[in-house]
C-alpha positions as CSV (number, residue, x, y, z in Angstrom):
1,M,-11.0,-3.7,-16.8
2,G,-10.2,-4.4,-13.2
3,K,-8.4,-2.5,-10.6
4,I,-5.4,-2.9,-8.3
5,I,-6.5,-2.5,-4.6
6,L,-4.0,-1.6,-1.9
7,R,-4.3,-3.5,1.3
8,L,-1.6,-1.6,3.2
9,D,-4.1,-0.6,6.0
10,R,-5.0,-4.2,6.6
11,V,-1.4,-5.4,6.8
12,M,-0.5,-2.5,9.1
13,A,-3.4,-3.3,11.4
14,D,-2.4,-7.0,11.5
15,R,1.2,-5.9,12.5
16,K,-0.2,-3.3,14.9
17,M,2.0,-0.6,13.3
18,S,1.0,3.0,13.0
19,L,1.5,5.2,10.0
20,N,4.1,7.3,11.8
21,E,6.1,4.2,12.8
22,L,6.0,2.8,9.3
23,S,7.0,6.1,7.8
24,E,10.0,6.4,10.1
25,K,11.1,2.8,9.4
26,V,10.6,2.9,5.6
27,G,11.8,6.5,5.0
28,V,8.7,7.6,3.2
29,S,6.6,10.6,4.2
30,N,3.4,10.2,6.2
31,V,1.6,11.9,3.3
32,N,2.7,9.5,0.7
33,L,2.0,6.5,2.9
34,S,-1.4,7.9,3.7
35,K,-2.1,8.1,0.0
36,M,-1.0,4.5,-0.4
37,K,-3.3,3.4,2.5
38,T,-6.3,5.1,0.9
39,G,-5.4,3.9,-2.7
40,K,-4.9,7.5,-4.0
41,I,-1.8,6.6,-5.9
42,S,-1.2,5.5,-9.5
43,A,2.3,4.1,-9.1
44,I,4.7,2.7,-6.5
45,R,8.5,2.3,-6.8
46,F,9.8,-1.2,-6.3
47,S,12.3,0.2,-3.8
48,T,9.4,1.6,-1.7
49,L,7.5,-1.7,-2.0
50,E,10.6,-3.7,-1.0
51,A,11.1,-1.4,2.1
52,I,7.5,-1.7,3.1
53,C,7.6,-5.5,2.8
54,E,10.8,-5.7,4.7
55,V,9.5,-3.6,7.6
56,L,6.1,-5.3,7.7
57,Q,7.6,-8.8,7.0
58,C,5.1,-9.5,4.2
59,Q,5.0,-10.3,0.5
60,P,3.9,-7.7,-2.2
61,G,0.8,-9.9,-2.7
62,D,-0.2,-9.1,0.9
63,I,-0.4,-5.4,0.1
64,L,-1.5,-5.5,-3.6
65,E,-4.6,-7.2,-4.8
66,Y,-6.2,-7.3,-8.3
67,D,-10.0,-7.2,-8.5
68,P,-11.1,-8.0,-12.0
69,N,-14.6,-6.7,-11.2
70,A,-13.7,-3.4,-9.7
71,V,-14.1,-0.3,-11.8
72,N,-11.3,2.4,-12.1
73,E,-12.5,5.9,-11.6
74,T,-11.2,6.8,-15.0
75,E,-13.5,4.3,-16.6
76,E,-16.7,5.6,-15.0
């Protein structure tokens, strides 16, 4: 089974936006956004995803990617 990979760090770099700036604009803590950047989350609320996409002017597919060949840590 594959894995969902978060590309938030790449989109933020493309937009030249810091974690602190995104946190302030989205209304999500730095800690939670940092976990998203590093892929250390198992779920995301649609309202949070919508806010991130609005601030970064991107589509959910710019942030989320499915890799059918990646292995989840729980499968190892």
